[in-house]
C-alpha positions in Angstrom: 271.5 -116.9 225.3 268.3 -117.8 224.2 266.8 -121.3 222.7 266.8 -119.7 219.1 270.5 -118.1 219.4 272.3 -121.2 217.6 269.3 -120.5 215.0 270.2 -116.9 214.9 273.9 -117.4 214.7 273.8 -119.5 211.4 270.9 -117.2 209.9 273.4 -114.2 210.4 276.2 -115.9 208.9 274.4 -116.5 205.7 276.2 -114.3 203.0 272.6 -112.9 201.3 272.0 -111.4 205.2 273.2 -107.9 204.7 270.6 -107.4 202.0 267.9 -108.5 204.0 268.8 -105.6 206.6 266.3 -103.2 205.6 263.4 -105.7 205.9 264.7 -106.8 209.1 264.7 -103.4 210.6 261.0 -102.7 209.3 260.0 -105.8 210.9 261.9 -104.9 214.0 260.0 -101.4 213.9 256.6 -103.0 213.8 257.5 -105.4 216.5 259.1 -103.0 218.9 255.9 -100.7 218.0 253.4 -103.3 218.9 255.3 -104.3 222.5 255.6 -100.7 223.2 259.3 -101.4 223.2 259.6 -104.3 225.4 260.5 -106.9 222.4 263.0 -106.6 219.8 263.9 -109.1 216.8 267.5 -109.7 218.9 265.1 -110.8 221.9 263.5 -113.1 220.2 266.9 -114.4 218.9 267.6 -114.5 222.5 270.7 -111.8 222.1 271.4 -109.0 224.6 270.8 -106.2 223.1 269.9 -102.1 223.5 268.6 -99.3 221.8 270.9 -96.6 221.1 269.8 -92.9 220.5 271.9 -90.6 219.3 271.2 -86.9 217.5 271.7 -87.0 213.8 274.7 -85.2 213.2 273.1 -83.0 210.4 269.5 -82.6 211.6 269.5 -83.2 215.3 266.9 -85.5 215.3 267.1 -88.3 217.6 267.8 -91.4 215.7 267.3 -95.0 217.4 269.3 -97.9 216.6 268.5 -101.7 217.9 271.9 -103.0 218.5 273.6 -106.2 219.6 275.7 -105.6 222.7 277.5 -107.3 225.3 277.0 -106.1 228.9 280.3 -105.4 230.7 281.5 -103.9 233.9 277.7 -102.1 234.1 278.2 -101.1 230.5 277.8 -102.4 227.2 280.3 -103.2 224.4 278.7 -102.3 220.8 280.5 -102.9 217.5 280.1 -101.0 214.2 280.0 -104.0 211.9 276.9 -103.2 209.7 277.3 -107.0 208.9 280.8 -106.1 207.2 279.5 -103.3 204.8 282.1 -101.4 203.5 280.3 -98.3 205.0 280.1 -97.3 208.2 276.8 -97.3 210.2 275.4 -94.1 210.6 275.2 -94.3 214.2 278.8 -94.7 214.5 279.0 -91.2 212.7 276.4 -89.7 214.9 277.6 -91.2 218.0 281.2 -90.0 217.2 279.6 -86.5 216.9 278.1 -86.4 220.3 279.4 -86.2 224.1 276.2 -88.3 225.6 273.5 -90.7 223.9 270.9 -92.3 225.4 270.5 -96.4 225.8 267.1 -98.2 226.0 267.6 -101.1 228.4 264.7 -103.6 229.8 262.0 -100.5 228.9 264.4 -98.0 231.0 266.1 -95.0 229.1 269.6 -93.9 230.3 271.9 -91.2 229.6 275.5 -92.9 228.8 278.7 -91.8 228.2 280.6 -93.5 225.3 284.3 -94.0 224.2 285.6 -95.7 221.3 288.1 -98.5 222.4 291.3 -99.0 220.3 294.5 -100.9 220.6 295.0 -104.1 223.0 291.8 -103.0 224.8 290.0 -103.1 221.4 291.5 -106.8 220.7 290.2 -107.8 224.1 286.7 -106.4 223.6 286.4 -107.7 219.8 287.3 -111.1 221.5 284.5 -110.8 224.1 282.1 -109.8 221.3 282.9 -112.7 219.1 282.2 -114.9 222.3 278.5 -113.5 222.2 278.5 -113.1 218.4 280.8 -115.4 216.4 279.4 -113.8 213.1 281.4 -110.5 213.9 284.2 -112.6 212.3 282.5 -113.1 209.3 281.8 -109.6 209.3 285.2 -108.5 209.4 286.2 -110.6 206.6 283.8 -108.9 204.3 285.0 -105.3 204.9 288.5 -103.7 204.5 287.6 -101.2 207.3 288.5 -101.6 211.2 284.8 -102.2 212.6 284.8 -99.8 215.8 284.1 -100.6 219.3 282.3 -98.7 221.8 281.7 -98.9 225.3 278.8 -97.1 226.8 278.6 -96.5 230.6 275.5 -95.4 232.4 275.9 -91.7 233.7 277.2 -88.2 232.0 280.3 -87.8 230.2 283.5 -86.8 232.3 285.0 -85.0 229.9 
């Protein structure tokens, strides 16, 4: 966690923040372009993050999505929260449609296998995510859907 993390948590909890997501994403794309992918908005906020790269399930074009993550067991936990939007983030649908994905972490691109976490294991992973980003609890309250949780591990799928 960084010095700006408490401020990021406060900003992330503001009710109008989901409406700002397109602007934040545009700024983040420009920042990452200017720094050749070395710095993102999440880095400035002092939060652990990755860029998830998955092919679009309809077009096959690779889509890159910066995501807050929690490092765990040599991989990463991620949540499809989308600020509590009632719709799933598109990256969730694309990830579910592919066997492997790519993660860009600290300038390195890695092939990752993934699995969606359910049941008791999801509850434990959810608590781990909340410990890093307490606003996931707010996002959970904003939506009726169960926010999906995934574990990404370096290496190809074993399926």
